[in-house]
NUSEDO-374360 format. One record per residue (C-alpha): residue in three letters; residue number from 1; x negated, y negated, z negated. Coordinates in steps of 0.001 Angstrom, whole numbers, plus 500000, padded with zeros to 6 digits. Each point is the difference from the previous one (the first is absolute). Layout:
<pts>
{"ALA",NUM,{X,Y,Z}}
...
</pts>
This chain:
<pts>
{"MET",1,{499964,500306,500312}}
{"ASN",2,{499039,496119,500227}}
{"ILE",3,{498078,498226,497397}}
{"ARG",4,{501826,497196,499912}}
{"VAL",5,{503443,501778,500272}}
{"MET",6,{498677,501953,496696}}
{"LYS",7,{499743,496587,498184}}
{"LEU",8,{503264,498716,501536}}
{"ILE",9,{501994,503296,498318}}
{"ASP",10,{498095,499902,496793}}
{"SER",11,{500597,496154,499377}}
{"ALA",12,{503754,500244,501140}}
{"LEU",13,{500556,503385,498116}}
{"GLY",14,{497078,501248,497813}}
{"ARG",15,{500264,496977,497853}}
{"ILE",16,{503538,500275,499407}}
{"ALA",17,{499883,503959,499753}}
{"ALA",18,{497264,499629,497503}}
{"SER",19,{501805,497465,497796}}
{"VAL",20,{503879,501793,500078}}
{"PHE",21,{499097,503677,499810}}
{"PRO",22,{499716,501466,496332}}
{"ALA",23,{496480,500590,498736}}
{"PRO",24,{498709,503340,498614}}
{"LEU",25,{499699,501032,496874}}
{"ARG",26,{496406,499211,498180}}
{"LEU",27,{498415,503487,499632}}
{"GLN",28,{496249,500974,499094}}
{"ALA",29,{497839,501627,502812}}
{"PRO",30,{499795,503507,499416}}
{"SER",31,{496619,501667,498835}}
{"THR",32,{499737,502451,503123}}
{"VAL",33,{500956,498808,503654}}
{"THR",34,{500465,502479,502620}}
{"SER",35,{501690,497762,502692}}
{"LEU",36,{499306,496575,501047}}
{"LEU",37,{501651,497520,502513}}
{"LEU",38,{498040,497109,500872}}
{"ILE",39,{501327,497301,502070}}
{"ARG",40,{497946,497781,502024}}
{"PRO",41,{501632,498014,502569}}
{"GLY",42,{498104,497231,501706}}
{"GLY",43,{496386,499810,501866}}
{"ILE",44,{496785,501978,500468}}
{"GLY",45,{498324,497993,497545}}
{"ASP",46,{502347,500576,497147}}
{"ALA",47,{499821,503812,501011}}
{"VAL",48,{496282,500424,499776}}
{"LEU",49,{499378,497718,496625}}
{"LEU",50,{502848,502834,498214}}
{"ALA",51,{497762,502826,501164}}
{"PRO",52,{497790,499904,496628}}
{"ALA",53,{503062,499991,497737}}
{"ILE",54,{501244,503096,502230}}
{"ASN",55,{496991,501848,499610}}
{"SER",56,{500036,498985,495855}}
{"LEU",57,{503887,501681,500035}}
{"LYS",58,{498232,503047,501666}}
{"LYS",59,{497602,500341,497449}}
{"SER",60,{501854,499373,497029}}
{"PHE",61,{502776,502143,501280}}
{"PRO",62,{498386,502384,502253}}
{"SER",63,{503041,502488,500018}}
{"ALA",64,{502466,496893,501007}}
{"HIS",65,{501538,499767,503606}}
{"ILE",66,{499598,496880,501381}}
{"THR",67,{502163,498004,502692}}
{"ILE",68,{499634,496774,501484}}
{"LEU",69,{502998,498317,501492}}
{"ALA",70,{498230,497299,502491}}
{"GLU",71,{500454,498157,502933}}
{"LYS",72,{499276,500927,503878}}
{"ARG",73,{497763,497438,500117}}
{"ASN",74,{497906,501317,496769}}
{"THR",75,{500335,503670,500188}}
{"GLY",76,{496613,500765,501775}}
{"ILE",77,{498656,499137,496975}}
{"PHE",78,{501139,502799,497874}}
{"SER",79,{498527,502473,502185}}
{"LEU",80,{496538,498714,498537}}
{"ILE",81,{501062,500680,496629}}
{"PRO",82,{499636,503554,498893}}
{"GLY",83,{502180,499826,496876}}
{"VAL",84,{502703,499270,501919}}
{"ASP",85,{502334,503299,500417}}
{"LYS",86,{502801,498292,501885}}
{"LEU",87,{500994,497028,502281}}
{"LEU",88,{503224,498749,500612}}
{"CYS",89,{500795,497147,502492}}
{"TYR",90,{501555,496928,497835}}
{"ASP",91,{501651,498975,503770}}
{"HIS",92,{500796,503002,501179}}
{"PRO",93,{504027,500482,498786}}
{"ARG",94,{499252,504202,500152}}
{"GLU",95,{497098,499778,498066}}
{"PHE",96,{501150,497243,497655}}
{"LEU",97,{503099,501595,499359}}
{"GLN",98,{497459,503045,498868}}
{"ALA",99,{498310,497813,497478}}
{"LEU",100,{503293,498875,498699}}
{"GLY",101,{501883,503596,499439}}
{"GLY",102,{496293,501304,498255}}
{"ARG",103,{499826,500652,496161}}
{"TYR",104,{496205,498741,498603}}
{"ASP",105,{498755,499230,496051}}
{"VAL",106,{498960,496901,500617}}
{"VAL",107,{500715,497366,503280}}
{"ILE",108,{497001,496792,500367}}
{"ASP",109,{501426,497322,501659}}
{"THR",110,{496563,498358,501174}}
{"GLU",111,{501404,496990,502234}}
{"GLN",112,{499624,496447,498295}}
{"TRP",113,{502506,498194,500561}}
{"HIS",114,{502890,500725,502627}}
{"HIS",115,{503182,501706,498028}}
{"LEU",116,{501175,503021,502376}}
{"SER",117,{497140,502169,499361}}
{"ALA",118,{500971,499086,496035}}
{"VAL",119,{503604,500992,500650}}
{"VAL",120,{499006,503548,501786}}
{"ALA",121,{498087,500991,496979}}
{"ARG",122,{502752,499158,497739}}
{"PHE",123,{502175,502600,502319}}
{"VAL",124,{497495,502770,500166}}
{"ALA",125,{500950,503062,497518}}
{"ALA",126,{496524,499258,497534}}
{"PRO",127,{500758,499364,496419}}
{"VAL",128,{496812,497668,500057}}
{"LYS",129,{499493,496892,502445}}
{"ILE",130,{496970,497799,500151}}
{"GLY",131,{499523,496874,501631}}
{"PHE",132,{498886,496225,499883}}
{"ASP",133,{501588,497937,497808}}
{"THR",134,{500110,497087,502239}}
{"ASN",135,{503308,498635,500419}}
{"GLY",136,{503758,501108,500257}}
{"ARG",137,{498983,503664,501157}}
{"ARG",138,{498645,500675,496309}}
{"ARG",139,{503651,500982,499210}}
{"MET",140,{499416,503100,501834}}
{"PHE",141,{497464,501648,498504}}
{"THR",142,{499567,502097,496118}}
{"GLN",143,{496414,498254,499933}}
{"THR",144,{498837,497187,501319}}
{"VAL",145,{496087,498394,500646}}
{"PRO",146,{498918,496464,499801}}
{"TYR",147,{498054,498790,503495}}
{"CYS",148,{497911,497510,500729}}
{"HIS",149,{498540,497773,503258}}
{"ASP",150,{496628,499930,498647}}
{"ASP",151,{499578,503613,499387}}
{"TYR",152,{498599,502660,502769}}
{"GLU",153,{502737,501517,501477}}
{"SER",154,{498628,503690,499170}}
{"VAL",155,{499501,498585,496572}}
{"SER",156,{503967,499274,500175}}
{"PHE",157,{500992,503076,500895}}
{"SER",158,{498050,502020,497354}}
{"ARG",159,{502183,498275,497766}}
{"LEU",160,{503203,501578,500846}}
{"LEU",161,{498216,503222,498850}}
{"THR",162,{499759,498374,496597}}
{"ALA",163,{503807,501493,499484}}
{"LEU",164,{498743,502912,500610}}
{"ARG",165,{496844,499696,497448}}
{"ILE",166,{497684,499917,502473}}
{"GLU",167,{497845,497399,498944}}
{"ALA",168,{499091,497466,502978}}
{"GLY",169,{496551,499587,499278}}
{"SER",170,{499553,503856,500346}}
{"VAL",171,{501245,499631,503759}}
{"GLU",172,{496954,500382,502198}}
{"LEU",173,{499805,497097,502061}}
{"ALA",174,{496874,500951,501439}}
{"ALA",175,{499669,501170,503426}}
{"PRO",176,{500325,502016,501990}}
{"PHE",177,{503866,500772,499675}}
{"LEU",178,{501100,500941,503295}}
{"PHE",179,{498920,502956,501670}}
{"LEU",180,{499783,500872,504260}}
{"PRO",181,{501195,502549,501469}}
{"GLU",182,{497810,502295,502101}}
{"ALA",183,{501929,499426,503254}}
{"ALA",184,{499513,496259,499560}}
{"ILE",185,{496397,500417,499290}}
{"THR",186,{499546,501754,503253}}
{"LYS",187,{502027,497468,502210}}
{"ALA",188,{498010,497146,498548}}
{"ALA",189,{497167,501786,500687}}
{"GLU",190,{500891,500288,503679}}
{"LEU",191,{501405,496276,500220}}
{"LEU",192,{496845,498616,499040}}
{"ALA",193,{497718,502295,502095}}
{"PRO",194,{499117,496990,502564}}
{"LEU",195,{498257,498313,497395}}
{"ASN",196,{497173,502737,499730}}
{"ASP",197,{499808,499095,496154}}
{"GLN",198,{498960,496619,500129}}
{"PRO",199,{501273,498539,496882}}
{"PHE",200,{503560,497813,500275}}
{"VAL",201,{501721,498008,498079}}
{"VAL",202,{503937,501008,500227}}
{"LEU",203,{502302,496482,499932}}
{"PHE",204,{503769,499716,499864}}
{"PRO",205,{500915,496684,501316}}
{"GLY",206,{504118,500864,499183}}
{"ALA",207,{501967,498688,496847}}
{"SER",208,{503490,500363,499320}}
{"ILE",209,{500679,496385,500102}}
{"HIS",210,{498732,497631,502396}}
{"GLU",211,{498363,497395,497242}}
{"ARG",212,{497709,502750,498937}}
{"ARG",213,{498480,500379,503452}}
{"TRP",214,{496512,498546,500655}}
{"GLY",215,{500177,500294,503819}}
{"ALA",216,{498596,502480,502584}}
{"GLU",217,{497453,496936,501382}}
{"ARG",218,{498294,499743,497174}}
{"PHE",219,{499444,502977,498681}}
{"ARG",220,{498681,500809,504055}}
{"CYS",221,{497438,497428,499208}}
{"VAL",222,{498949,501739,496626}}
{"GLY",223,{499709,503429,502454}}
{"GLU",224,{497356,497756,502187}}
{"VAL",225,{497658,499584,497336}}
{"LEU",226,{500523,503446,498641}}
{"SER",227,{499177,501366,503530}}
{"VAL",228,{496673,498213,500169}}
{"LEU",229,{499379,501544,496242}}
{"GLY",230,{500641,503498,501557}}
{"ILE",231,{503397,500248,498156}}
{"THR",232,{502952,501154,502275}}
{"MET",233,{503461,499003,499064}}
{"VAL",234,{502736,502673,499880}}
{"VAL",235,{503527,498507,500260}}
{"VAL",236,{502632,502280,498269}}
{"GLY",237,{503912,499108,499499}}
{"GLY",238,{503150,500700,501508}}
{"LYS",239,{501612,499538,503967}}
{"GLU",240,{500756,496452,498349}}
{"ASP",241,{496687,499231,499703}}
{"ARG",242,{498696,501446,503336}}
{"GLN",243,{499663,496794,501720}}
{"GLN",244,{497518,498130,497420}}
{"GLY",245,{498086,502584,499936}}
{"ASP",246,{499377,499730,503769}}
{"VAL",247,{499363,496354,499438}}
{"ILE",248,{497966,500848,497277}}
{"THR",249,{497578,502895,502142}}
{"ALA",250,{500247,499216,503544}}
{"ARG",251,{497354,500333,501893}}
{"GLY",252,{498537,502915,497936}}
{"LEU",253,{499575,498025,496920}}
{"GLY",254,{501433,503208,498104}}
{"LEU",255,{502897,502476,499889}}
{"ASN",256,{503392,499152,499769}}
{"LEU",257,{501831,503120,498450}}
{"ALA",258,{503090,497675,498881}}
{"GLY",259,{503348,502145,500868}}
{"ALA",260,{497739,503049,500498}}
{"THR",261,{499749,501597,496902}}
{"SER",262,{502578,501199,496952}}
{"LEU",263,{499475,498444,496618}}
{"SER",264,{498141,502888,499014}}
{"GLU",265,{497613,499812,503249}}
{"THR",266,{499428,496475,498957}}
{"ALA",267,{498976,500849,496650}}
{"ALA",268,{497603,502272,501256}}
{"VAL",269,{498490,497123,502478}}
{"ILE",270,{500220,498034,496835}}
{"GLN",271,{498054,502502,498106}}
{"GLN",272,{496830,500675,502971}}
{"SER",273,{499559,495942,499733}}
{"VAL",274,{497378,498096,498778}}
{"VAL",275,{502597,497459,497813}}
{"LEU",276,{503774,499016,501236}}
{"LEU",277,{500875,496190,500942}}
{"SER",278,{503332,499105,499338}}
{"GLY",279,{502509,497141,499317}}
{"ASP",280,{502458,501321,496442}}
{"SER",281,{501698,503197,501751}}
{"GLY",282,{500797,503468,499058}}
{"VAL",283,{496694,500928,502318}}
{"LEU",284,{497864,498608,497384}}
{"HIS",285,{501692,501580,497003}}
{"ILE",286,{499098,503319,501825}}
{"ALA",287,{496540,499191,500143}}
{"VAL",288,{499705,499133,496702}}
{"GLY",289,{501802,503404,499655}}
{"LEU",290,{497184,501949,501834}}
{"GLY",291,{497381,497904,498066}}
{"LYS",292,{498497,497718,502822}}
{"PRO",293,{498738,497292,499691}}
{"THR",294,{502100,497069,501320}}
{"VAL",295,{500307,496132,500783}}
{"SER",296,{503163,498731,499601}}
{"LEU",297,{501777,496612,501113}}
{"PHE",298,{502408,498763,497839}}
{"GLY",299,{502369,496891,499904}}
{"PRO",300,{503589,500173,499392}}
{"GLY",301,{499741,503221,498055}}
{"ARG",302,{499089,500271,496149}}
{"ALA",303,{496182,501192,500066}}
{"LYS",304,{500477,500383,495970}}
{"LYS",305,{502674,503033,501392}}
{"TRP",306,{499026,500904,502786}}
{"ALA",307,{495919,499521,501085}}
{"PRO",308,{497922,502543,499884}}
{"GLN",309,{498464,500526,496265}}
{"GLY",310,{496718,501739,500713}}
{"ASP",311,{496146,499079,499929}}
{"GLN",312,{499657,500692,504185}}
{"ASP",313,{503196,497995,500277}}
{"ILE",314,{499616,496390,501275}}
{"VAL",315,{503385,497929,499930}}
{"ILE",316,{499935,496546,501812}}
{"ASN",317,{502660,497334,498392}}
{"LYS",318,{499726,496408,500726}}
{"GLU",319,{502669,499760,497072}}
{"LEU",320,{501733,496923,500817}}
{"PRO",321,{502140,498454,497295}}
{"CYS",322,{503199,501664,502109}}
{"SER",323,{498387,503178,499984}}
{"PRO",324,{501363,502779,499270}}
{"CYS",325,{503468,499122,501431}}
{"THR",326,{501141,503420,499894}}
{"THR",327,{502055,501695,497391}}
{"PHE",328,{501622,503142,500125}}
{"GLY",329,{499363,500846,503778}}
{"THR",330,{501443,496699,501108}}
{"THR",331,{498070,496913,501394}}
{"PRO",332,{501695,496899,500650}}
{"PRO",333,{499620,497944,503345}}
{"CYS",334,{496582,498392,500036}}
{"SER",335,{500132,496045,500574}}
{"ILE",336,{496245,499696,500911}}
{"HIS",337,{499724,503364,502538}}
{"ALA",338,{498146,502261,497329}}
{"GLN",339,{496913,497930,499729}}
{"CYS",340,{499267,502259,496642}}
{"MET",341,{499378,502649,502851}}
{"ARG",342,{498556,497155,502883}}
{"ASP",343,{497669,499232,497552}}
{"ILE",344,{497728,502868,500118}}
{"THR",345,{496962,499525,502211}}
{"VAL",346,{498753,502484,502201}}
{"ASP",347,{496476,499690,498402}}
{"GLU",348,{501563,500634,496904}}
{"VAL",349,{501370,503450,501040}}
{"VAL",350,{496651,500876,501928}}
{"THR",351,{498136,499345,496595}}
{"ALA",352,{502238,502309,498259}}
{"VAL",353,{500475,502909,502503}}
{"THR",354,{495927,500296,500424}}
{"ALA",355,{499202,499460,496123}}
{"SER",356,{502466,502665,499447}}
{"VAL",357,{498032,502273,502901}}
{"LYS",358,{497112,499556,498549}}
{"MET",359,{501213,500839,496403}}
{"LYS",360,{501176,503357,501500}}
{"SER",361,{496776,500254,501656}}
</pts>
């Protein structure tokens, strides 16, 4: 389903439903858990950063059957998380009804703001219902957890487990926490064969919103400098990023794989790279989950919540007075045309990427 349509439905129906449906009885979490449902609507980044919490759940309750109810746009990530036993699609009616008709010991709604997933959690047959205490959705849960925009998102997700007596500090956030299937590794090797083992930087030029894009021409300028240094650029992304990839890699400057790989194959390409260069995106979080160095460009997005946190990660953020402006996934129209991104220079990015390459070597 279209993301905008989903948000409109949530605004029109979800908020009302969360306010009028009766709240569940407040029950304590069981000491033994045999079945869990995790609801994860949203994009790729949220799904990736949920992985450490899923891995911790499986470690704490090894015999538990973990079902994920996700959206079509983020389902590919859950094939990279070994702790997931079953995957159902939030925006596929038959699978949605299957999740709604199931019985679980615990349901955890990992959505941060919108209401519909909380309403779903309320009506799933589970005595314990856990979610974030961010607005009227709190009425739909038996246990609520505070949410803060200044916390890294994996840390926020780990707090959801405290209702199950799993301390947030015990959740292992260190990478790797994503794991690649052999078929994806093999396919990536085939696609990268033309490089003849030459070191390369993976570039993702896309973004979920226009304001987070830095621009194909700027990325091409970075590629031209890196080429002089003997470093090739490999572009990844979806079919919608193919045109940008053609601009960046034109006249043999690099390899454009945008639109040519599945999500797991994209991850396998990133795994073989020296560093990933990206804006604030789901692909950026895939690199983090694989333990790869990153150079990321932040502007509208909240760096404290979404920027990579590791010693091998470089974040470029001009920190204008109006930045960040994105709140709970919504970015308002920008009267200065995303100056926070336009102010990032090619020289800054080249310096960061080459520094990352040197650290890797």
